[in-house]
N, C-alpha and C positions, 0 to 999 in steps of 0.2 A: 245486664242493666236494661236493655230494651225490652226484654220479656217481662221484667218486673214493672216497668212503666206501662206496658201494654195491659197487664192485669190490674194495675191501678186505675187506669182509664176505664176498663170494663167495669170495675166495681163502682166508680164514680157514676157512670151512665146508668147502671142497672139498680144501684141501691139508693143513691143519693137523689138523682133526677127522677127515678122510678118511670112513670109513664108519661112524663113531659117531653116535648120536643126539644131538641138541642141542635146547635150547628157546630161547625169547626171552630168558631171563635170561643165557644164555651171551653172546649179542650185546650186552645192555645192560652187563654187567660189562666186558667186553673193550674195548668202544668208548666206554664212559662216555656212553651215550645213554638216553634216556627210554624208557618202555615203548611209547608210541604210535609213536615213530620206529622203534624196533627192529622192531615188528610190521609197519610199513608196508614195511620192507626185506625181511622174510620173505614178506610177500604178494607183493612184486615178484619175488621169487625163485621163488615158487610159479608165478606167471604166465609166467616165463621158462623154466621147466622145469629150473631148477638143483636144486630140492628134488625128490627122487624118491619120498618115502615120508612119510606123516603118520600118527601113531599117538597115541591117547589114552592117557596114561600117568599114573596117579594124578590129581592134580588139575589137570593141564595137558596141553598138546599138545607132542608131540616131533616133530622133523623129521629127516629123514636125506637125505643127499647121497651119490651115488656118485662117487668121483673117477675 
């Protein structure tokens, strides 16, 4: 189940968001999961090279993927 959700999150960030920035709250709202779980998926995407850019914006961190 968790691997399937991870793949859906990767698909969402690479195909739907394309080259826009997103933050952990996009993932939380879209997939209705908690902050800790969403952040763990983002951390996994960072480790796997899915996320290509990290930027501090305002009070949070934004991430970017290149499709």
